[in-house]
Phi, psi and omega in degrees: 000127173229009169216137183231122186254127167252122179252103186276000185254342189241358171231164174295149178304322178292331178290320178294321177292326177293328177292315178300315174296319178298317178301313178303311184281332189222063186292341189239009189271164178297155187297324176301317178297317172309313186293319181295315180293315180305312182299322184286334180286319183289322178293317179300322181295317177299312172302315175306305184296320183296320173295325177270348177233062179305338188276354177259002185293337180260008180274132179295141177200157182279121177232130173286139182298332181292333177276323184289330190243016175288136186289149179294330177299313188290326176293314176298320177302306180296312181295334180292315182291318179302318173307313187293322179292323179291323179295324176291327176289330176295316176300312173305312178304310182309318183292315184297326179303330178300321178288324181295322189292331176291325177294320183283323182260345188056028177221158176291125178312148183298135179097355181246134169289323167209160180270109178212164179290330181290322182292315181289322180299323182302317185290344188240013177312307181300315178296320183287337180083016177254162184251342187241129178301324182309319183294320181292319178298314188283322186260346179233312184290302183306309182297340185270348195290331175294333179244021188296331175286331173293314184295329178283324180291321184284328175297317176291331177288343181288157179295140177308128175083000182296122181300141174297341186275351179284143176302144189266132177270137193247000186305307181302315180294338176263344193230347183252108177303318181296323180292319177299313183295317182296321181295315184294311181300312189295323183293317172300317175298309178307317178298323179294314178299319180302327181297341187257005182287126176283338181270331191264316176049068174271147169292123176317326182279349184275348177261134183280125179277129193245134181210158177272141177283000000 
């Protein structure tokens, strides 16, 4: 898969947001894992929406049974794993921003002797919980490569200074159309910039292209 289409007009906003989160966390996983995580995110979104809009709980609306009746145990299990993967993507996004800065400024980012994956991995060792940069590259950077442009865009959406160790909140990405659209547009801008990186040298087909229908 090298293209991913998000249709905000023909699905519920939370379904589109759940697709985007699932893509970011599981870019190379099997379809059944995608379906399970997507269903848990949609169910979580419905519960979150109901809690924040109690006056609308009696209003008739279309809801898919797979989302309405997913057990809390299944949701909790899937979101625990998702949290870990999203933290990895945030760390990879922080590394990727170094390559984006080089493209924009045509200089090695401040604080680095030279721009390389190893140097950037050294910077995130503490956040990643590893002692060797090779582990960061193998376990965080490489799995993130197909969606590194989405990871950098997501990293920029977080509050400045927000620690990577905090749980990731999904509400805005699931329920706010403007946030979803901004993330997609930013990710596509970053994908173009990555293609011009002299240090990273990515295959253009290796990055999943994300677009709005």
